[in-house]
C-alpha positions in Angstrom: 60.7 41.9 200.9 57.8 39.2 200.7 58.1 35.6 199.4 56.5 34.4 196.2 53.2 32.9 197.3 53.8 29.6 195.5 57.0 28.9 197.2 55.8 29.2 200.7 53.0 26.4 200.5 53.7 23.0 201.7 53.0 20.1 199.5 50.0 18.1 200.6 49.4 14.4 200.2 46.9 13.4 197.5 44.7 10.7 198.8 42.8 10.3 195.6 45.7 9.0 193.4 46.6 5.3 193.5 50.4 5.5 193.8 50.8 1.7 193.2 49.0 2.1 189.9 50.9 5.1 189.0 54.4 3.5 189.6 53.3 0.4 187.3 52.3 2.9 184.6 55.4 4.9 184.8 57.4 1.7 184.9 55.5 0.5 181.8 56.0 3.8 180.0 59.6 4.0 180.7 60.5 0.6 179.4 61.5 0.6 175.8 59.3 -1.0 173.1 61.0 -3.6 171.6 60.0 -3.9 167.7 61.4 -7.5 167.1 58.9 -10.4 168.2 61.8 -13.0 168.8 63.6 -10.6 171.2 60.5 -9.3 172.9 59.3 -12.9 173.8 62.8 -13.8 175.2 63.3 -10.7 177.2 63.3 -11.0 180.9 62.3 -7.7 182.6 64.0 -8.6 185.9 67.6 -8.7 184.1 69.3 -5.9 182.7 69.6 -5.0 178.9 73.3 -6.1 178.7 72.5 -9.4 180.5 69.5 -10.0 178.4 71.4 -9.5 175.2 74.3 -11.6 176.7 72.0 -14.5 177.2 70.7 -14.0 173.7 73.9 -14.2 172.1 74.0 -10.7 170.9 76.1 -7.9 171.6 75.3 -4.9 173.8 78.3 -2.9 173.0 79.8 -3.3 169.4 83.0 -2.0 170.5 83.2 -4.9 172.8 81.9 -7.4 170.5 84.4 -6.4 167.7 87.4 -4.8 169.4 90.2 -3.5 167.4 92.9 -6.0 167.3 95.8 -5.6 169.7 98.6 -8.1 170.1 98.0 -10.0 173.3 100.6 -12.0 175.3 98.1 -14.5 177.1 94.5 -15.2 176.5 92.5 -16.2 179.3 89.3 -14.7 177.8 86.2 -16.5 178.9 83.6 -16.9 176.3 80.1 -16.0 177.3 77.7 -18.8 177.6 74.6 -18.5 175.4 71.6 -19.6 177.4 68.8 -18.6 174.7 70.3 -19.6 171.4 66.9 -20.0 169.7 66.6 -16.1 169.7 70.0 -16.1 167.7 69.1 -18.9 165.4 65.7 -16.9 164.7 67.2 -13.9 164.1 70.0 -15.3 161.5 66.9 -17.1 159.7 65.2 -13.8 159.3 68.4 -12.1 158.2 69.2 -14.8 155.6 65.6 -14.8 154.0 65.4 -12.9 150.8 63.6 -9.7 150.9 60.7 -9.4 148.6 59.9 -5.9 147.5 56.0 -5.7 148.0 55.9 -2.0 146.8 53.2 -1.4 144.3 52.4 1.7 142.3 48.7 3.3 142.2 46.7 2.4 139.1 46.6 5.9 138.1 50.4 6.2 137.9 50.4 2.9 135.9 48.1 4.4 133.6 50.0 7.5 133.3 53.3 5.9 132.6 51.6 3.4 130.1 50.0 6.3 128.3 53.4 8.4 128.0 55.3 5.2 126.8 52.7 4.4 124.4 52.7 7.9 122.9 56.2 9.0 123.2 58.3 5.8 123.7 61.4 7.2 125.5 61.2 10.9 124.7 60.9 12.4 128.1 60.9 16.0 126.9 57.9 15.2 124.8 56.2 13.5 127.7 56.8 16.6 130.0 54.9 18.7 127.1 52.0 16.2 126.8 48.6 17.3 127.9 48.0 14.5 130.3 50.8 15.7 132.2 48.5 17.1 134.8 51.1 17.7 137.5 53.6 19.4 135.1 56.2 16.8 136.0 59.7 17.7 134.5 61.3 15.2 132.2 63.7 14.1 135.0 60.5 13.4 137.5 58.7 11.5 134.5 62.0 9.4 133.9 61.9 8.5 137.5 58.3 7.5 137.5 58.9 5.2 134.6 62.1 3.7 136.1 60.1 3.1 139.2 57.2 1.3 137.1 60.2 -0.8 135.6 61.5 -1.8 139.1 58.1 -2.5 140.6 56.3 -4.3 137.9 59.3 -5.8 135.6 56.7 -8.4 134.0 54.1 -6.1 133.3 56.7 -3.5 131.8 58.1 -6.3 129.4 54.6 -7.4 128.6 53.7 -3.9 127.9 56.5 -3.2 125.7 56.3 -6.1 123.8 52.6 -5.4 123.2 53.8 -2.0 121.9 56.4 -3.7 119.5 53.7 -6.1 118.1 51.1 -3.2 117.7 53.8 -1.1 115.8 54.7 -4.1 113.7 51.1 -4.9 112.8 50.4 -1.3 112.0 53.5 -0.6 109.9 52.6 -3.9 108.0 49.2 -2.5 107.1 50.3 1.2 106.1 52.9 0.1 103.8 51.7 -0.5 100.3 52.8 -3.9 99.1 54.1 -4.2 95.8 52.1 -6.6 93.7 53.4 -9.1 90.9 
């Protein structure tokens, strides 16, 4: 029985390929991309990831960092020496900073929500039947959009509701006849 044609061919060396360059590309591609800037700058490619993280004062294995407490008769545990404490300090500073939500809504969505609130106040079923509801959102979807507007732009929402209340007071004051003396 004959052999398959491919299996009988011996491999030939390709002289056109730069093996040194290919090796560098492979190593660079296989190396993980470190997202955090502080860790990336302190990372030493000659060390293992375990040793790098240990030098920074970070845990490689959370099970070893926070083990289950077992009563120990004697303690001879050696605390690891942190050679790069500045990384740990920068990470702690980043973690302690308050997170500011910079999410914003599109102008169209803000106008849509303001129109619905102006016309229907808090009646979400009426909002769903409104002709400005082009995308035929359900009452629950409209309610979510209103809540998102409240969350992303609380100052604008409060000012808008106060202006609505002020307009309602001025309109109700002019439409009701006053009893004369």
